mmCIF file of the N, C-alpha and C atoms, coordinates in Angstrom:
data_MODEL
# 
_entry.id   MODEL 
# 
loop_
_atom_site.group_PDB 
_atom_site.id 
_atom_site.type_symbol 
_atom_site.label_atom_id 
_atom_site.label_alt_id 
_atom_site.label_comp_id 
_atom_site.label_asym_id 
_atom_site.label_entity_id 
_atom_site.label_seq_id 
_atom_site.pdbx_PDB_ins_code 
_atom_site.Cartn_x 
_atom_site.Cartn_y 
_atom_site.Cartn_z 
_atom_site.occupancy 
_atom_site.B_iso_or_equiv 
_atom_site.pdbx_formal_charge 
_atom_site.auth_seq_id 
_atom_site.auth_comp_id 
_atom_site.auth_asym_id 
_atom_site.auth_atom_id 
_atom_site.pdbx_PDB_model_num 
ATOM 1   N N  . MET A 1 1  ? 117.294 -101.074 29.886 1.00 0.00 ? 1  MET A N  1 
ATOM 2   C CA . MET A 1 1  ? 116.973 -100.768 28.538 1.00 0.00 ? 1  MET A CA 1 
ATOM 3   C C  . MET A 1 1  ? 117.688 -99.482  28.227 1.00 0.00 ? 1  MET A C  1 
ATOM 4   N N  . SER A 1 2  ? 118.458 -99.425  27.107 1.00 0.00 ? 2  SER A N  1 
ATOM 5   C CA . SER A 1 2  ? 119.177 -98.166  26.778 1.00 0.00 ? 2  SER A CA 1 
ATOM 6   C C  . SER A 1 2  ? 118.289 -97.208  26.062 1.00 0.00 ? 2  SER A C  1 
ATOM 7   N N  . ALA A 1 3  ? 118.752 -95.946  25.951 1.00 0.00 ? 3  ALA A N  1 
ATOM 8   C CA . ALA A 1 3  ? 117.914 -94.938  25.298 1.00 0.00 ? 3  ALA A CA 1 
ATOM 9   C C  . ALA A 1 3  ? 117.838 -95.194  23.823 1.00 0.00 ? 3  ALA A C  1 
ATOM 10  N N  . THR A 1 4  ? 118.625 -95.935  23.155 1.00 0.00 ? 4  THR A N  1 
ATOM 11  C CA . THR A 1 4  ? 118.597 -96.173  21.768 1.00 0.00 ? 4  THR A CA 1 
ATOM 12  C C  . THR A 1 4  ? 117.476 -97.242  21.444 1.00 0.00 ? 4  THR A C  1 
ATOM 13  N N  . THR A 1 5  ? 117.217 -98.082  22.379 1.00 0.00 ? 5  THR A N  1 
ATOM 14  C CA . THR A 1 5  ? 116.304 -99.240  22.179 1.00 0.00 ? 5  THR A CA 1 
ATOM 15  C C  . THR A 1 5  ? 114.888 -98.936  22.806 1.00 0.00 ? 5  THR A C  1 
ATOM 16  N N  . ALA A 1 6  ? 114.842 -97.885  23.575 1.00 0.00 ? 6  ALA A N  1 
ATOM 17  C CA . ALA A 1 6  ? 113.547 -97.476  24.199 1.00 0.00 ? 6  ALA A CA 1 
ATOM 18  C C  . ALA A 1 6  ? 112.537 -97.132  23.255 1.00 0.00 ? 6  ALA A C  1 
ATOM 19  N N  . ALA A 1 7  ? 111.238 -97.336  23.641 1.00 0.00 ? 7  ALA A N  1 
ATOM 20  C CA . ALA A 1 7  ? 110.142 -96.908  22.652 1.00 0.00 ? 7  ALA A CA 1 
ATOM 21  C C  . ALA A 1 7  ? 110.121 -95.367  22.540 1.00 0.00 ? 7  ALA A C  1 
ATOM 22  N N  . VAL A 1 8  ? 109.970 -94.780  21.508 1.00 0.00 ? 8  VAL A N  1 
ATOM 23  C CA . VAL A 1 8  ? 109.910 -93.297  21.286 1.00 0.00 ? 8  VAL A CA 1 
ATOM 24  C C  . VAL A 1 8  ? 108.514 -93.021  20.841 1.00 0.00 ? 8  VAL A C  1 
ATOM 25  N N  . PRO A 1 9  ? 107.940 -92.024  21.447 1.00 0.00 ? 9  PRO A N  1 
ATOM 26  C CA . PRO A 1 9  ? 106.610 -91.641  20.873 1.00 0.00 ? 9  PRO A CA 1 
ATOM 27  C C  . PRO A 1 9  ? 106.655 -91.310  19.354 1.00 0.00 ? 9  PRO A C  1 
ATOM 28  N N  . PHE A 1 10 ? 105.669 -91.645  18.603 1.00 0.00 ? 10 PHE A N  1 
ATOM 29  C CA . PHE A 1 10 ? 105.704 -91.378  17.169 1.00 0.00 ? 10 PHE A CA 1 
ATOM 30  C C  . PHE A 1 10 ? 105.882 -89.943  16.691 1.00 0.00 ? 10 PHE A C  1 
ATOM 31  N N  . TRP A 1 11 ? 105.291 -89.029  17.575 1.00 0.00 ? 11 TRP A N  1 
ATOM 32  C CA . TRP A 1 11 ? 105.466 -87.615  17.208 1.00 0.00 ? 11 TRP A CA 1 
ATOM 33  C C  . TRP A 1 11 ? 106.881 -87.172  17.323 1.00 0.00 ? 11 TRP A C  1 
ATOM 34  N N  . ARG A 1 12 ? 107.611 -87.757  18.348 1.00 0.00 ? 12 ARG A N  1 
ATOM 35  C CA . ARG A 1 12 ? 108.961 -87.371  18.467 1.00 0.00 ? 12 ARG A CA 1 
ATOM 36  C C  . ARG A 1 12 ? 109.885 -88.057  17.431 1.00 0.00 ? 12 ARG A C  1 
ATOM 37  N N  . ALA A 1 13 ? 109.507 -89.313  17.012 1.00 0.00 ? 13 ALA A N  1 
ATOM 38  C CA . ALA A 1 13 ? 110.184 -89.940  15.966 1.00 0.00 ? 13 ALA A CA 1 
ATOM 39  C C  . ALA A 1 13 ? 110.042 -89.196  14.599 1.00 0.00 ? 13 ALA A C  1 
ATOM 40  N N  . ALA A 1 14 ? 108.929 -88.516  14.522 1.00 0.00 ? 14 ALA A N  1 
ATOM 41  C CA . ALA A 1 14 ? 108.684 -87.797  13.264 1.00 0.00 ? 14 ALA A CA 1 
ATOM 42  C C  . ALA A 1 14 ? 109.293 -86.318  13.322 1.00 0.00 ? 14 ALA A C  1 
ATOM 43  N N  . GLY A 1 15 ? 109.987 -86.056  14.411 1.00 0.00 ? 15 GLY A N  1 
ATOM 44  C CA . GLY A 1 15 ? 110.669 -84.767  14.582 1.00 0.00 ? 15 GLY A CA 1 
ATOM 45  C C  . GLY A 1 15 ? 109.886 -83.682  14.933 1.00 0.00 ? 15 GLY A C  1 
ATOM 46  N N  . MET A 1 16 ? 108.640 -83.938  15.585 1.00 0.00 ? 16 MET A N  1 
ATOM 47  C CA . MET A 1 16 ? 107.742 -82.924  16.077 1.00 0.00 ? 16 MET A CA 1 
ATOM 48  C C  . MET A 1 16 ? 107.843 -82.773  17.527 1.00 0.00 ? 16 MET A C  1 
ATOM 49  N N  . THR A 1 17 ? 107.351 -81.595  18.154 1.00 0.00 ? 17 THR A N  1 
ATOM 50  C CA . THR A 1 17 ? 107.271 -81.415  19.478 1.00 0.00 ? 17 THR A CA 1 
ATOM 51  C C  . THR A 1 17 ? 105.873 -81.944  19.887 1.00 0.00 ? 17 THR A C  1 
ATOM 52  N N  . TYR A 1 18 ? 105.663 -82.040  21.228 1.00 0.00 ? 18 TYR A N  1 
ATOM 53  C CA . TYR A 1 18 ? 104.348 -82.529  21.731 1.00 0.00 ? 18 TYR A CA 1 
ATOM 54  C C  . TYR A 1 18 ? 103.401 -81.352  21.425 1.00 0.00 ? 18 TYR A C  1 
ATOM 55  N N  . ILE A 1 19 ? 103.733 -80.166  21.534 1.00 0.00 ? 19 ILE A N  1 
ATOM 56  C CA . ILE A 1 19 ? 102.831 -79.011  21.361 1.00 0.00 ? 19 ILE A CA 1 
ATOM 57  C C  . ILE A 1 19 ? 102.446 -78.986  19.868 1.00 0.00 ? 19 ILE A C  1 
ATOM 58  N N  . GLY A 1 20 ? 103.346 -79.167  18.906 1.00 0.00 ? 20 GLY A N  1 
ATOM 59  C CA . GLY A 1 20 ? 102.981 -79.148  17.539 1.00 0.00 ? 20 GLY A CA 1 
ATOM 60  C C  . GLY A 1 20 ? 102.011 -80.330  17.216 1.00 0.00 ? 20 GLY A C  1 
ATOM 61  N N  . TYR A 1 21 ? 102.240 -81.524  17.865 1.00 0.00 ? 21 TYR A N  1 
ATOM 62  C CA . TYR A 1 21 ? 101.430 -82.613  17.679 1.00 0.00 ? 21 TYR A CA 1 
ATOM 63  C C  . TYR A 1 21 ? 100.046 -82.498  18.126 1.00 0.00 ? 21 TYR A C  1 
ATOM 64  N N  . SER A 1 22 ? 99.942  -81.822  19.362 1.00 0.00 ? 22 SER A N  1 
ATOM 65  C CA . SER A 1 22 ? 98.618  -81.645  19.997 1.00 0.00 ? 22 SER A CA 1 
ATOM 66  C C  . SER A 1 22 ? 97.851  -80.546  19.243 1.00 0.00 ? 22 SER A C  1 
ATOM 67  N N  . ASN A 1 23 ? 98.551  -79.513  18.643 1.00 0.00 ? 23 ASN A N  1 
ATOM 68  C CA . ASN A 1 23 ? 97.892  -78.516  17.808 1.00 0.00 ? 23 ASN A CA 1 
ATOM 69  C C  . ASN A 1 23 ? 97.318  -79.191  16.608 1.00 0.00 ? 23 ASN A C  1 
ATOM 70  N N  . ILE A 1 24 ? 97.999  -80.074  15.989 1.00 0.00 ? 24 ILE A N  1 
ATOM 71  C CA . ILE A 1 24 ? 97.452  -80.707  14.776 1.00 0.00 ? 24 ILE A CA 1 
ATOM 72  C C  . ILE A 1 24 ? 96.294  -81.542  15.125 1.00 0.00 ? 24 ILE A C  1 
ATOM 73  N N  . CYS A 1 25 ? 96.314  -82.329  16.253 1.00 0.00 ? 25 CYS A N  1 
ATOM 74  C CA . CYS A 1 25 ? 95.186  -83.123  16.678 1.00 0.00 ? 25 CYS A CA 1 
ATOM 75  C C  . CYS A 1 25 ? 93.982  -82.255  17.037 1.00 0.00 ? 25 CYS A C  1 
ATOM 76  N N  . ALA A 1 26 ? 94.226  -81.123  17.738 1.00 0.00 ? 26 ALA A N  1 
ATOM 77  C CA . ALA A 1 26 ? 93.123  -80.286  18.147 1.00 0.00 ? 26 ALA A CA 1 
ATOM 78  C C  . ALA A 1 26 ? 92.449  -79.641  16.782 1.00 0.00 ? 26 ALA A C  1 
ATOM 79  N N  . ALA A 1 27 ? 93.242  -79.349  15.791 1.00 0.00 ? 27 ALA A N  1 
ATOM 80  C CA . ALA A 1 27 ? 92.620  -78.762  14.558 1.00 0.00 ? 27 ALA A CA 1 
ATOM 81  C C  . ALA A 1 27 ? 91.814  -79.802  13.862 1.00 0.00 ? 27 ALA A C  1 
ATOM 82  N N  . LEU A 1 28 ? 92.327  -81.066  13.848 1.00 0.00 ? 28 LEU A N  1 
ATOM 83  C CA . LEU A 1 28 ? 91.627  -82.102  13.199 1.00 0.00 ? 28 LEU A CA 1 
ATOM 84  C C  . LEU A 1 28 ? 90.236  -82.389  13.881 1.00 0.00 ? 28 LEU A C  1 
ATOM 85  N N  . VAL A 1 29 ? 90.189  -82.379  15.158 1.00 0.00 ? 29 VAL A N  1 
ATOM 86  C CA . VAL A 1 29 ? 89.056  -82.564  15.949 1.00 0.00 ? 29 VAL A CA 1 
ATOM 87  C C  . VAL A 1 29 ? 87.989  -81.328  15.643 1.00 0.00 ? 29 VAL A C  1 
ATOM 88  N N  . ARG A 1 30 ? 88.484  -80.168  15.730 1.00 0.00 ? 30 ARG A N  1 
ATOM 89  C CA . ARG A 1 30 ? 87.671  -78.912  15.412 1.00 0.00 ? 30 ARG A CA 1 
ATOM 90  C C  . ARG A 1 30 ? 87.096  -79.052  14.038 1.00 0.00 ? 30 ARG A C  1 
ATOM 91  N N  . ASN A 1 31 ? 87.812  -79.686  13.049 1.00 0.00 ? 31 ASN A N  1 
ATOM 92  C CA . ASN A 1 31 ? 87.301  -79.758  11.609 1.00 0.00 ? 31 ASN A CA 1 
ATOM 93  C C  . ASN A 1 31 ? 86.291  -80.744  11.520 1.00 0.00 ? 31 ASN A C  1 
ATOM 94  N N  . CYS A 1 32 ? 86.267  -81.779  12.458 1.00 0.00 ? 32 CYS A N  1 
ATOM 95  C CA . CYS A 1 32 ? 85.274  -82.795  12.318 1.00 0.00 ? 32 CYS A CA 1 
ATOM 96  C C  . CYS A 1 32 ? 83.947  -82.462  13.062 1.00 0.00 ? 32 CYS A C  1 
ATOM 97  N N  . LEU A 1 33 ? 83.912  -81.436  13.863 1.00 0.00 ? 33 LEU A N  1 
ATOM 98  C CA . LEU A 1 33 ? 82.662  -81.058  14.513 1.00 0.00 ? 33 LEU A CA 1 
ATOM 99  C C  . LEU A 1 33 ? 81.565  -80.607  13.708 1.00 0.00 ? 33 LEU A C  1 
ATOM 100 N N  . LYS A 1 34 ? 80.363  -80.711  14.001 1.00 0.00 ? 34 LYS A N  1 
ATOM 101 C CA . LYS A 1 34 ? 79.249  -80.254  13.371 1.00 0.00 ? 34 LYS A CA 1 
ATOM 102 C C  . LYS A 1 34 ? 78.762  -78.962  13.943 1.00 0.00 ? 34 LYS A C  1 
ATOM 103 N N  . GLU A 1 35 ? 78.053  -78.153  13.175 1.00 0.00 ? 35 GLU A N  1 
ATOM 104 C CA . GLU A 1 35 ? 77.457  -76.911  13.791 1.00 0.00 ? 35 GLU A CA 1 
ATOM 105 C C  . GLU A 1 35 ? 76.431  -77.295  14.849 1.00 0.00 ? 35 GLU A C  1 
ATOM 106 N N  . PRO A 1 36 ? 76.378  -76.557  15.942 1.00 0.00 ? 36 PRO A N  1 
ATOM 107 C CA . PRO A 1 36 ? 76.881  -75.324  16.310 1.00 0.00 ? 36 PRO A CA 1 
ATOM 108 C C  . PRO A 1 36 ? 78.229  -75.462  16.980 1.00 0.00 ? 36 PRO A C  1 
ATOM 109 N N  . PHE A 1 37 ? 78.633  -76.701  17.257 1.00 0.00 ? 37 PHE A N  1 
ATOM 110 C CA . PHE A 1 37 ? 79.823  -76.927  18.044 1.00 0.00 ? 37 PHE A CA 1 
ATOM 111 C C  . PHE A 1 37 ? 81.018  -76.346  17.336 1.00 0.00 ? 37 PHE A C  1 
ATOM 112 N N  . LYS A 1 38 ? 81.048  -76.488  15.989 1.00 0.00 ? 38 LYS A N  1 
ATOM 113 C CA . LYS A 1 38 ? 82.171  -76.128  15.117 1.00 0.00 ? 38 LYS A CA 1 
ATOM 114 C C  . LYS A 1 38 ? 82.478  -74.558  15.372 1.00 0.00 ? 38 LYS A C  1 
ATOM 115 N N  . SER A 1 39 ? 81.445  -73.753  15.305 1.00 0.00 ? 39 SER A N  1 
ATOM 116 C CA . SER A 1 39 ? 81.630  -72.318  15.456 1.00 0.00 ? 39 SER A CA 1 
ATOM 117 C C  . SER A 1 39 ? 82.025  -71.888  16.857 1.00 0.00 ? 39 SER A C  1 
ATOM 118 N N  . GLU A 1 40 ? 81.403  -72.706  17.809 1.00 0.00 ? 40 GLU A N  1 
ATOM 119 C CA . GLU A 1 40 ? 81.854  -72.390  19.222 1.00 0.00 ? 40 GLU A CA 1 
ATOM 120 C C  . GLU A 1 40 ? 83.397  -72.829  19.444 1.00 0.00 ? 40 GLU A C  1 
ATOM 121 N N  . ALA A 1 41 ? 83.804  -73.865  18.854 1.00 0.00 ? 41 ALA A N  1 
ATOM 122 C CA . ALA A 1 41 ? 85.196  -74.228  19.021 1.00 0.00 ? 41 ALA A CA 1 
ATOM 123 C C  . ALA A 1 41 ? 86.129  -73.316  18.257 1.00 0.00 ? 41 ALA A C  1 
ATOM 124 N N  . ALA A 1 42 ? 85.668  -72.700  17.155 1.00 0.00 ? 42 ALA A N  1 
ATOM 125 C CA . ALA A 1 42 ? 86.440  -71.763  16.439 1.00 0.00 ? 42 ALA A CA 1 
ATOM 126 C C  . ALA A 1 42 ? 86.682  -70.466  17.103 1.00 0.00 ? 42 ALA A C  1 
ATOM 127 N N  . SER A 1 43 ? 85.636  -70.080  17.831 1.00 0.00 ? 43 SER A N  1 
ATOM 128 C CA . SER A 1 43 ? 85.712  -68.832  18.631 1.00 0.00 ? 43 SER A CA 1 
ATOM 129 C C  . SER A 1 43 ? 86.686  -69.032  19.828 1.00 0.00 ? 43 SER A C  1 
ATOM 130 N N  . ARG A 1 44 ? 86.886  -70.224  20.434 1.00 0.00 ? 44 ARG A N  1 
ATOM 131 C CA . ARG A 1 44 ? 87.778  -70.441  21.432 1.00 0.00 ? 44 ARG A CA 1 
ATOM 132 C C  . ARG A 1 44 ? 89.297  -70.583  20.910 1.00 0.00 ? 44 ARG A C  1 
ATOM 133 N N  . GLU A 1 45 ? 89.394  -70.848  19.602 1.00 0.00 ? 45 GLU A N  1 
ATOM 134 C CA . GLU A 1 45 ? 90.653  -71.072  19.080 1.00 0.00 ? 45 GLU A CA 1 
ATOM 135 C C  . GLU A 1 45 ? 91.583  -69.850  18.937 1.00 0.00 ? 45 GLU A C  1 
ATOM 136 N N  . LYS A 1 46 ? 91.000  -68.632  19.016 1.00 0.00 ? 46 LYS A N  1 
ATOM 137 C CA . LYS A 1 46 ? 91.746  -67.402  18.784 1.00 0.00 ? 46 LYS A CA 1 
ATOM 138 C C  . LYS A 1 46 ? 92.668  -67.213  20.112 1.00 0.00 ? 46 LYS A C  1 
ATOM 139 N N  . VAL A 1 47 ? 93.791  -66.727  19.723 1.00 0.00 ? 47 VAL A N  1 
ATOM 140 C CA . VAL A 1 47 ? 94.742  -66.433  20.698 1.00 0.00 ? 47 VAL A CA 1 
ATOM 141 C C  . VAL A 1 47 ? 95.028  -64.979  20.922 1.00 0.00 ? 47 VAL A C  1 
ATOM 142 N N  . HIS A 1 48 ? 95.027  -64.461  22.081 1.00 0.00 ? 48 HIS A N  1 
ATOM 143 C CA . HIS A 1 48 ? 95.169  -63.099  22.413 1.00 0.00 ? 48 HIS A CA 1 
ATOM 144 C C  . HIS A 1 48 ? 96.351  -62.959  23.355 1.00 0.00 ? 48 HIS A C  1 
ATOM 145 N N  . PHE A 1 49 ? 97.330  -62.100  23.089 1.00 0.00 ? 49 PHE A N  1 
ATOM 146 C CA . PHE A 1 49 ? 98.484  -61.841  23.944 1.00 0.00 ? 49 PHE A CA 1 
ATOM 147 C C  . PHE A 1 49 ? 98.869  -60.429  23.889 1.00 0.00 ? 49 PHE A C  1 
ATOM 148 N N  . SER A 1 50 ? 99.696  -60.062  24.915 1.00 0.00 ? 50 SER A N  1 
ATOM 149 C CA . SER A 1 50 ? 100.167 -58.745  24.856 1.00 0.00 ? 50 SER A CA 1 
ATOM 150 C C  . SER A 1 50 ? 101.721 -58.711  24.613 1.00 0.00 ? 50 SER A C  1 
ATOM 151 N N  . VAL A 1 51 ? 102.201 -57.636  23.914 1.00 0.00 ? 51 VAL A N  1 
ATOM 152 C CA . VAL A 1 51 ? 103.619 -57.431  23.647 1.00 0.00 ? 51 VAL A CA 1 
ATOM 153 C C  . VAL A 1 51 ? 104.039 -56.143  24.206 1.00 0.00 ? 51 VAL A C  1 
ATOM 154 N N  . ALA A 1 52 ? 105.175 -56.200  24.973 1.00 0.00 ? 52 ALA A N  1 
ATOM 155 C CA . ALA A 1 52 ? 105.611 -54.975  25.602 1.00 0.00 ? 52 ALA A CA 1 
ATOM 156 C C  . ALA A 1 52 ? 107.160 -54.952  25.119 1.00 0.00 ? 52 ALA A C  1 
ATOM 157 N N  . LYS A 1 53 ? 107.534 -53.747  24.626 1.00 0.00 ? 53 LYS A N  1 
ATOM 158 C CA . LYS A 1 53 ? 108.983 -53.590  24.410 1.00 0.00 ? 53 LYS A CA 1 
ATOM 159 C C  . LYS A 1 53 ? 109.681 -52.922  25.580 1.00 0.00 ? 53 LYS A C  1 
ATOM 160 N N  . TRP A 1 54 ? 110.963 -53.061  25.661 1.00 0.00 ? 54 TRP A N  1 
ATOM 161 C CA . TRP A 1 54 ? 111.780 -52.564  26.697 1.00 0.00 ? 54 TRP A CA 1 
ATOM 162 C C  . TRP A 1 54 ? 112.784 -51.451  26.176 1.00 0.00 ? 54 TRP A C  1 
ATOM 163 N N  . ALA A 1 55 ? 112.889 -50.416  26.678 1.00 0.00 ? 55 ALA A N  1 
ATOM 164 C CA . ALA A 1 55 ? 113.812 -49.367  26.301 1.00 0.00 ? 55 ALA A CA 1 
ATOM 165 C C  . ALA A 1 55 ? 114.490 -48.750  27.582 1.00 0.00 ? 55 ALA A C  1 
ATOM 166 N N  . ASP A 1 56 ? 115.687 -48.787  27.540 1.00 0.00 ? 56 ASP A N  1 
ATOM 167 C CA . ASP A 1 56 ? 116.513 -48.148  28.626 1.00 0.00 ? 56 ASP A CA 1 
ATOM 168 C C  . ASP A 1 56 ? 116.196 -48.751  29.876 1.00 0.00 ? 56 ASP A C  1 
ATOM 169 N N  . GLY A 1 57 ? 115.952 -50.080  29.948 1.00 0.00 ? 57 GLY A N  1 
ATOM 170 C CA . GLY A 1 57 ? 115.728 -50.907  31.217 1.00 0.00 ? 57 GLY A CA 1 
ATOM 171 C C  . GLY A 1 57 ? 114.333 -50.707  31.683 1.00 0.00 ? 57 GLY A C  1 
ATOM 172 N N  . LYS A 1 58 ? 113.353 -50.046  30.999 1.00 0.00 ? 58 LYS A N  1 
ATOM 173 C CA . LYS A 1 58 ? 112.042 -49.878  31.451 1.00 0.00 ? 58 LYS A CA 1 
ATOM 174 C C  . LYS A 1 58 ? 111.015 -50.411  30.381 1.00 0.00 ? 58 LYS A C  1 
ATOM 175 N N  . GLN A 1 59 ? 109.912 -50.944  30.998 1.00 0.00 ? 59 GLN A N  1 
ATOM 176 C CA . GLN A 1 59 ? 108.981 -51.642  30.070 1.00 0.00 ? 59 GLN A CA 1 
ATOM 177 C C  . GLN A 1 59 ? 108.050 -50.422  29.483 1.00 0.00 ? 59 GLN A C  1 
ATOM 178 N N  . GLU A 1 60 ? 107.863 -50.466  28.167 1.00 0.00 ? 60 GLU A N  1 
ATOM 179 C CA . GLU A 1 60 ? 106.872 -49.537  27.544 1.00 0.00 ? 60 GLU A CA 1 
ATOM 180 C C  . GLU A 1 60 ? 105.491 -50.130  27.696 1.00 0.00 ? 60 GLU A C  1 
ATOM 181 N N  . LYS A 1 61 ? 104.510 -49.369  27.386 1.00 0.00 ? 61 LYS A N  1 
ATOM 182 C CA . LYS A 1 61 ? 103.120 -49.695  27.459 1.00 0.00 ? 61 LYS A CA 1 
ATOM 183 C C  . LYS A 1 61 ? 102.848 -51.004  26.531 1.00 0.00 ? 61 LYS A C  1 
ATOM 184 N N  . PRO A 1 62 ? 102.230 -52.040  27.111 1.00 0.00 ? 62 PRO A N  1 
ATOM 185 C CA . PRO A 1 62 ? 102.050 -53.243  26.336 1.00 0.00 ? 62 PRO A CA 1 
ATOM 186 C C  . PRO A 1 62 ? 100.904 -52.972  25.314 1.00 0.00 ? 62 PRO A C  1 
ATOM 187 N N  . THR A 1 63 ? 100.938 -53.645  24.082 1.00 0.00 ? 63 THR A N  1 
ATOM 188 C CA . THR A 1 63 ? 99.918  -53.683  23.198 1.00 0.00 ? 63 THR A CA 1 
ATOM 189 C C  . THR A 1 63 ? 99.294  -55.092  23.059 1.00 0.00 ? 63 THR A C  1 
ATOM 190 N N  . VAL A 1 64 ? 97.996  -55.099  23.050 1.00 0.00 ? 64 VAL A N  1 
ATOM 191 C CA . VAL A 1 64 ? 97.257  -56.397  22.945 1.00 0.00 ? 64 VAL A CA 1 
ATOM 192 C C  . VAL A 1 64 ? 97.152  -56.765  21.518 1.00 0.00 ? 64 VAL A C  1 
ATOM 193 N N  . ARG A 1 65 ? 97.582  -57.967  21.200 1.00 0.00 ? 65 ARG A N  1 
ATOM 194 C CA . ARG A 1 65 ? 97.517  -58.503  19.846 1.00 0.00 ? 65 ARG A CA 1 
ATOM 195 C C  . ARG A 1 65 ? 96.693  -59.897  19.848 1.00 0.00 ? 65 ARG A C  1 
ATOM 196 N N  . THR A 1 66 ? 96.359  -60.199  18.582 1.00 0.00 ? 66 THR A N  1 
ATOM 197 C CA . THR A 1 66 ? 95.718  -61.514  18.384 1.00 0.00 ? 66 THR A CA 1 
ATOM 198 C C  . THR A 1 66 ? 96.671  -62.270  17.393 1.00 0.00 ? 66 THR A C  1 
ATOM 199 N N  . GLU A 1 67 ? 96.469  -63.540  17.373 1.00 0.00 ? 67 GLU A N  1 
ATOM 200 C CA . GLU A 1 67 ? 97.258  -64.361  16.406 1.00 0.00 ? 67 GLU A CA 1 
ATOM 201 C C  . GLU A 1 67 ? 97.352  -63.880  14.974 1.00 0.00 ? 67 GLU A C  1 
ATOM 202 N N  . SER A 1 68 ? 96.277  -63.332  14.576 1.00 0.00 ? 68 SER A N  1 
ATOM 203 C CA . SER A 1 68 ? 96.253  -62.893  13.090 1.00 0.00 ? 68 SER A CA 1 
ATOM 204 C C  . SER A 1 68 ? 96.901  -61.542  12.919 1.00 0.00 ? 68 SER A C  1 
ATOM 205 N N  . ASP A 1 69 ? 97.434  -60.866  13.936 1.00 0.00 ? 69 ASP A N  1 
ATOM 206 C CA . ASP A 1 69 ? 98.081  -59.619  13.861 1.00 0.00 ? 69 ASP A CA 1 
ATOM 207 C C  . ASP A 1 69 ? 99.628  -59.790  13.379 1.00 0.00 ? 69 ASP A C  1 
ATOM 208 N N  . GLU A 1 70 ? 100.089 -61.006  13.580 1.00 0.00 ? 70 GLU A N  1 
ATOM 209 C CA . GLU A 1 70 ? 101.535 -61.126  13.263 1.00 0.00 ? 70 GLU A CA 1 
ATOM 210 C C  . GLU A 1 70 ? 101.847 -61.078  11.833 1.00 0.00 ? 70 GLU A C  1 
# 
């Protein structure tokens, strides 16, 4: 079977990545939940990460950020 006739996942055919597709699905499931499960899922949805800049080949002190800081 050639690559052009092989079955392609619908998310890829729509021009999406799997991560984008899974994020949409997860958001839909979270929106369908009833309380108290909905608020518990919303608290786990937050993303925390650290950002560190580099200057003169050395890493500066990282800062902790959340998704809403962008």
